[in-house]
C-alpha positions in Angstrom: 176.5 110.6 183.1 177.7 113.6 185.2 177.2 117.2 184.2 180.8 117.8 183.0 180.6 114.7 180.8 177.3 115.9 179.3 178.7 119.3 178.6 181.8 117.8 176.9 179.5 115.6 174.8 177.4 118.6 173.8 180.5 120.6 173.0 181.9 117.8 170.8 178.6 117.3 169.0 178.3 121.0 168.2 181.9 121.1 167.0 181.4 118.0 164.8 178.2 119.3 163.3 179.8 122.6 162.4 182.8 120.8 160.9 180.7 118.5 158.8 178.7 121.4 157.3 181.8 123.5 156.6 183.9 120.7 155.1 181.1 119.5 152.9 180.5 123.0 151.5 176.9 122.9 152.7 177.4 125.6 155.4 175.2 128.7 154.9 176.3 132.1 156.0 174.3 131.6 159.3 176.2 128.4 160.0 179.5 130.2 159.5 178.4 133.0 161.8 177.5 130.3 164.4 181.0 128.8 164.0 182.7 132.1 164.5 180.6 132.9 167.6 181.3 129.4 168.9 185.0 130.0 168.6 184.8 133.5 170.1 182.7 132.4 173.0 185.3 129.7 173.8 188.2 132.1 173.6 189.7 130.4 170.5 191.7 132.7 168.3 194.2 132.5 165.6 197.1 134.6 164.5 197.5 134.9 160.8 200.8 133.6 159.5 202.2 132.6 156.1 201.8 129.0 157.0 198.1 128.9 158.1 194.8 129.2 156.3 193.9 132.4 158.2 197.0 134.1 156.8 196.1 132.9 153.3 192.6 134.3 153.8 193.9 137.7 154.8 196.3 137.8 151.8 193.4 137.2 149.4 191.0 139.7 150.9 190.3 142.9 148.9 192.0 145.2 151.4 193.6 148.5 150.4 197.4 148.3 149.8 198.2 150.3 153.0 196.2 147.8 155.1 198.1 144.9 153.5 201.4 146.6 154.4 200.3 146.9 158.0 199.5 143.2 158.0 202.9 142.4 156.5 204.7 144.5 159.1 202.8 142.7 161.8 204.1 139.4 160.4 207.7 140.4 160.6 207.5 141.2 164.3 
């Protein structure tokens, strides 16, 4: 097995393990922090929209009303 294939296998294994923990509801805060760091380290980002779960999360966070208005104005652009 060449190095690139080994790295791909490792990447897939880490991804799958994180997904299993998160989807099962067994993920602890540390697991979620690892998932966030894993995404960030791999330059994976998401723009919140009305049609994705990140947008739904933002809408339900206890932000101050003026912060929600800033988010809504961002969505219209």
